[in-house]
C-alpha positions, 0 to 999 in steps of 0.5 A: 665106548667099549669102556662105558659100563665100567665108566657107569660103575665109576660114576656112580660113586661120585659125590657132587657139588653144584653150586648157582642159579636154580630154576622151576620149569614149568609147562603148559601143555595143550593145542590151540585150534582158534583165535581168540575174540578179545586179541589176535592171539591163539586160544589154548586148550591147555590138557596137563602142566608138568614141573621139572628142575631148571637153571643149575638144578637140571645140571644136578638132576642129570648128575642124579639120574646117570647114577651119582649123588649130588648136592645142589646150593642155590636160593629158594624162596618159601613160596609155592614154587619153592616147594615144587623145587623142594619135592622135586629134588627130594623125588630126584634123590638132590640134596638140598639144605635148607639153611639157603632157603631164603624167605624174602626170595621169589622163586625164580620159575619159567613157565612155557605154554607148548602147543603140538610139541612147539613153544608158543610162548615163556613167562618168567617169573623172577626179581632181578632187583633183588638177587641173592647172595652167598655171604660169609655165612654161606661160604663156610657151609660151601665149604664144608660141602666142598670138603665131602664132594668129588668135583664142584660145578658152578653153573651161572644163568646169570640171575645174580647169586654168583658174582666175581667174589663168590666164584673165585671163593669158590674156587679157591675153597676147591682148590685148596681141598683138591678137588676138580672145579668146573664152570658153564659160564655166562659171559653177560654176567661179566664175572672173572675166573682163572685156572679152572679144571673145565669150562663149557660154553657154547659157541656163541658164548666162547666167542664173547669169552674170547674177546674176538669179532667176526663179520657175519660172513667171515668163518668162526676161527675156533682154534683162535678162540681157544687159544685166546680163552687160554690166554684170557683164563687158563682153563686146564680143560675147555669143550665148546658145545656146538650144537648140530656140529656136535663139540670141540675139545681144547687142553691149554688152548690147543684143539685136541678133538672135533666130535660130530654130535651124537643126536639122532633126532632133535626135539629140544636143545633146553638144558643139553649144556647142563647135560654136557657140564654134569656128564663131563665131570662126572666122567673126569672125576672118574678118571676118563681121559677129555677125549673119553669124557667129551665123547660121554658127554656128547652121547649124553647130550645126544638122548637128551635133545631127542626129548622134549622140555628139560630132560636127562638121561639115565644109564640104561638110555646110554647103553642103549644109545652107544647099542 
């Protein structure tokens, strides 16, 4: 991208608001050379531990890493994992309003055990029977933040914070204040939405959103998927991530471009979707066309999947990748 330096300079002046399910990602790194005498499972000798921001927080982390200002709205408890997230937010330059903290909420945490760069298992800490909520007071706070932002990203990880009512209210606030609004959807949540500026499902999610059925021996008709999503949800722009096949862009139901992957090596696809919606929204709110924004996001994702674990990409890495 010849215009990449100029686009990165514009992005540095953007301010985004991210709303969604915030997660703490913890990693236990080690090696396994023997089987436990207690059960037929490997014994992992842990050599180090690390923590990073996951879920909607990873979208915010990607925005901050690309040089823009960002604030995240999500539920965090007063537990140790919540304190870890606060430290990570502060270290990453991510804004978080303490009025969204909930002392009765258990901070959602995913702990991954990684052996020789391969994930062995994942331990999830959450309380699905006690989901957080965005009530009237929270919406008043959110409206004040929407007014100050250039765009809003709603990041659904199906943990309960985002409901149809909440998403529709946030969308109405964004439209009322003339702000760009994007959604990374999770069809399993059953959230209903229409008339957003951007949605970024992966291939499987896009098929679910379309309601179309394809047999295992049948090629997926992505043009039909895009057309059906437009009829159902009317997103101004649709970008479908296709893993190793890159991504597809669609405008008002028509396929516009198919972009091959920019990844040079793939270690871990965790969080790549977060990178895509962060980069797309930053580029589109900075004046880029959908095609330019898609190439920018595709390159950003290409860098991130070359790293292990939940990761981000910096402007310097984008320039190096482009060179």
